[in-house]
C-alpha positions in Angstrom: -38.8 60.0 -30.5 -40.8 63.0 -29.2 -39.6 65.4 -26.6 -42.0 64.1 -23.8 -40.8 60.6 -24.5 -37.1 61.6 -24.4 -37.7 63.5 -21.1 -39.3 60.3 -19.7 -36.4 58.0 -20.6 -33.8 60.5 -19.5 -35.3 60.8 -16.1 -35.7 57.0 -15.9 -31.9 56.5 -16.7 -31.0 59.2 -14.1 -33.2 57.5 -11.3 -31.9 54.0 -12.2 -28.3 54.9 -12.0 -28.7 56.9 -8.8 -30.3 53.8 -7.3 -27.7 51.4 -8.8 -24.9 53.7 -7.4 -26.4 53.5 -3.9 -26.8 49.8 -4.1 -23.2 49.3 -5.1 -21.9 51.5 -2.3 -24.1 49.5 0.2 -22.8 46.2 -1.1 -19.3 47.5 -1.5 -19.6 46.9 -5.3 -19.6 43.1 -5.2 -20.4 43.0 -9.0 -16.6 42.9 -9.6 -16.7 39.3 -8.2 -19.8 38.2 -10.2 -18.6 35.5 -12.7 -21.2 36.0 -15.4 -20.8 39.8 -15.4 -17.0 39.7 -15.4 -16.9 37.0 -18.2 -18.9 39.3 -20.4 -16.4 42.1 -19.8 -13.4 39.8 -20.3 -14.7 38.7 -23.7 -15.4 42.2 -24.9 -14.1 45.1 -22.9 -10.9 43.7 -21.6 -10.2 41.5 -24.7 -9.9 44.8 -26.6 -8.4 47.1 -23.8 -5.5 44.7 -23.0 -4.3 45.1 -26.5 -3.5 48.8 -25.8 -0.4 49.6 -23.7 -1.7 52.1 -21.1 1.6 52.9 -19.5 2.3 56.7 -19.4 -0.9 57.4 -21.3 -3.9 59.5 -20.5 -7.2 57.6 -20.5 -10.8 58.9 -20.6 -13.5 56.4 -19.5 -17.1 57.4 -20.3 -19.5 56.0 -17.9 -18.6 55.3 -14.3 -21.4 53.9 -12.2 -19.5 50.9 -10.7 -15.8 51.8 -11.1 -14.5 48.3 -12.0 -12.4 49.6 -14.9 -10.7 52.2 -12.7 -10.2 49.5 -10.0 -8.4 47.1 -12.4 -6.7 49.5 -14.8 -5.9 52.8 -13.3 -2.5 51.6 -12.1 -1.5 51.1 -15.7 -2.2 54.7 -16.8 -0.5 57.9 -16.2 -3.7 59.8 -15.9 -7.3 58.4 -15.9 -10.4 60.6 -16.1 -13.8 59.0 -15.3 -16.7 61.0 -16.9 -20.3 60.6 -16.1 -23.4 62.7 -16.6 -24.7 62.0 -13.0 -22.8 63.7 -10.2 -24.2 61.4 -7.7 -22.7 58.3 -9.5 -19.3 60.0 -9.6 -19.3 60.9 -5.9 -20.2 57.2 -4.9 -17.6 55.8 -7.4 -15.0 58.1 -5.9 -15.8 56.8 -2.4 -15.7 53.2 -3.4 -12.2 53.7 -5.1 -10.9 55.8 -2.3 -11.8 52.9 0.2 -9.9 50.2 -1.8 -7.0 52.1 -3.7 -3.8 53.4 -2.3 -3.5 57.2 -2.2 -0.8 57.0 -5.0 -3.3 55.4 -7.3 -6.2 57.7 -6.4 -3.9 60.6 -7.3 -3.9 59.4 -10.9 -7.7 59.5 -11.0 -9.9 62.5 -11.8 -13.8 62.6 -11.9 -15.6 64.8 -14.3 -19.3 65.4 -14.7 -20.3 65.9 -18.3 -22.5 64.8 -21.2 -20.9 62.2 -23.5 -22.7 63.8 -26.5 -21.1 67.2 -25.8 -17.8 66.4 -24.1 -16.4 69.4 -22.2 -12.9 68.5 -23.4 -10.5 69.8 -26.0 -10.0 68.1 -29.3 -7.2 65.5 -29.3 -6.7 65.6 -25.6 -6.5 62.0 -24.6 -4.3 59.0 -25.6 -7.0 56.5 -25.0 -10.8 56.8 -24.9 -13.1 54.1 -23.4 -16.8 53.5 -23.3 -18.0 50.1 -22.1 -21.8 49.7 -22.6 -22.6 53.2 -21.8 -23.5 55.0 -25.0 -26.5 52.7 -25.3 -28.2 54.3 -22.2 -28.6 57.7 -23.9 -32.3 57.8 -25.1 -31.9 60.2 -28.0 -30.6 58.4 -31.1 -29.0 61.6 -32.4 -27.2 62.1 -29.2 -26.1 58.4 -29.2 -24.4 59.0 -32.7 -23.0 62.3 -31.6 -21.4 60.6 -28.5 -19.5 58.3 -30.6 -18.4 61.2 -32.8 -17.2 63.0 -29.7 -15.2 60.1 -28.5 -13.3 60.2 -31.8 -12.8 63.9 -31.5 -11.0 63.8 -28.3 -8.6 60.9 -29.2 -5.2 62.2 -30.2 -3.9 61.2 -33.6 -2.3 57.8 -33.2 -4.4 57.2 -30.0 -6.9 54.6 -29.4 -10.7 54.1 -28.8 -12.3 51.2 -27.2 -16.1 51.1 -27.6 -18.5 48.2 -26.6 -22.2 48.1 -27.1 -25.3 45.7 -27.0 -25.8 43.9 -30.3 -29.0 44.4 -32.3 -28.5 41.0 -33.8 -28.6 38.9 -30.6 -30.9 37.7 -28.0 -30.0 40.6 -25.8 -31.8 42.9 -28.2 -35.1 41.0 -27.5 -34.6 41.3 -23.8 -33.9 45.0 -24.0 -36.9 45.5 -26.3 -39.2 43.7 -23.8 -37.8 45.5 -20.9 -38.5 48.9 -22.5 -42.0 47.9 -23.2 -42.4 46.7 -19.6 -40.6 49.7 -18.2 -38.5 47.3 -15.9 -35.1 47.7 -17.3 -32.7 47.9 -14.3 -30.7 50.8 -15.9 -33.7 52.7 -17.2 -33.2 52.6 -20.9 -31.0 50.8 -23.5 -30.7 50.8 -27.3 -28.9 48.2 -29.5 -26.5 48.7 -32.3 -25.5 47.2 -35.5 -21.8 46.3 -35.7 -21.5 47.3 -39.3 -23.2 50.7 -38.7 -20.7 51.5 -35.8 -17.8 50.4 -37.9 -18.9 52.7 -40.6 -19.2 55.6 -38.1 -15.8 55.1 -36.8 -14.3 55.0 -40.2 -16.1 58.4 -41.0 -14.4 59.8 -38.0 -11.0 58.8 -39.4 -10.6 55.9 -37.1 -8.8 52.7 -38.4 -10.5 49.6 -36.8 -7.9 47.3 -35.5 -10.0 44.6 -33.8 -13.5 43.3 -33.1 -14.7 41.3 -30.2 -18.0 39.8 -29.0 -19.5 38.0 -26.0 -20.6 35.0 -28.0 -19.0 32.1 -26.3 -19.1 28.4 -26.6 -16.6 25.7 -26.6 -14.3 25.5 -29.7 -15.0 21.8 -29.9 -18.9 21.9 -29.7 -21.0 20.5 -32.5 -22.3 23.9 -33.4 -18.7 25.2 -33.7 -17.7 22.3 -35.8 -20.6 22.6 -38.2 -19.8 26.4 -38.7 -16.1 25.7 -39.5 -17.1 22.9 -41.9 -19.0 25.2 -44.0 -16.5 27.9 -43.9 -18.4 30.1 -41.3 -16.2 29.5 -38.3 -15.9 33.3 -37.5 -19.5 34.2 -38.1 -20.8 33.4 -34.6 -18.9 36.4 -33.1 -21.3 38.8 -34.8 -24.2 37.5 -32.8 -22.9 38.0 -29.3 -24.9 39.9 -26.9 -22.3 42.6 -26.6 -19.7 43.6 -29.2 -16.9 46.1 -29.4 -14.1 47.7 -31.5 -10.7 48.8 -30.9 -9.8 51.6 -33.3 -6.8 54.0 -33.8 -7.2 57.5 -34.9 -5.4 58.0 -38.1 -3.0 61.1 -38.4 -4.3 64.1 -40.4 -3.6 63.8 -44.1 
């Protein structure tokens, strides 16, 4: 991707998320009550996150346009830092949370402006690091890979990383490709990822993969599901969900 094209997409993302943050504030972030949106988060983000005990742990959440994760989970953590590259997004997220959370819970929260590809944080400084469908909005492919490396860097040995992304091998990838060509993606830019490539990158960063989740959902008793089980492929469908994610643990130094 050439510099001019990168600049175009980076500006598109900035404008899109500033607009979305204003809309969320105006509607008092009603997306948290949107069934389809929350079902996707439950199948991926929260399926993985709820396997980690957050009590008395420090948490870094990368990406904070609509602070749904902070709203639902900050009460479980000792300290929660929400990081975003867009200061306007952080200001509006802080305002939404301050209107709905008790002062004691707000005291656990901190808001930090920073680039996910160059985290302004010390190595091994958090017990848990999260990123829910955020890295995909970085236009530069080199920066996207570096952002995942950076997430691994700031996790303490024995700590956890939860990462979710759009799946290259799903219908979501086609919608994203079409939106990029038309220039009408609501969030400016998005990229898709290969689950296998992400798993390999985590392992290169001394992360032990503990769980995989996907938004592929259909009733367990459906004909499609029964056929897959009959041919020994019952678990294959999860690799084709529109969003996927990993829970990983940082291995102690050797």
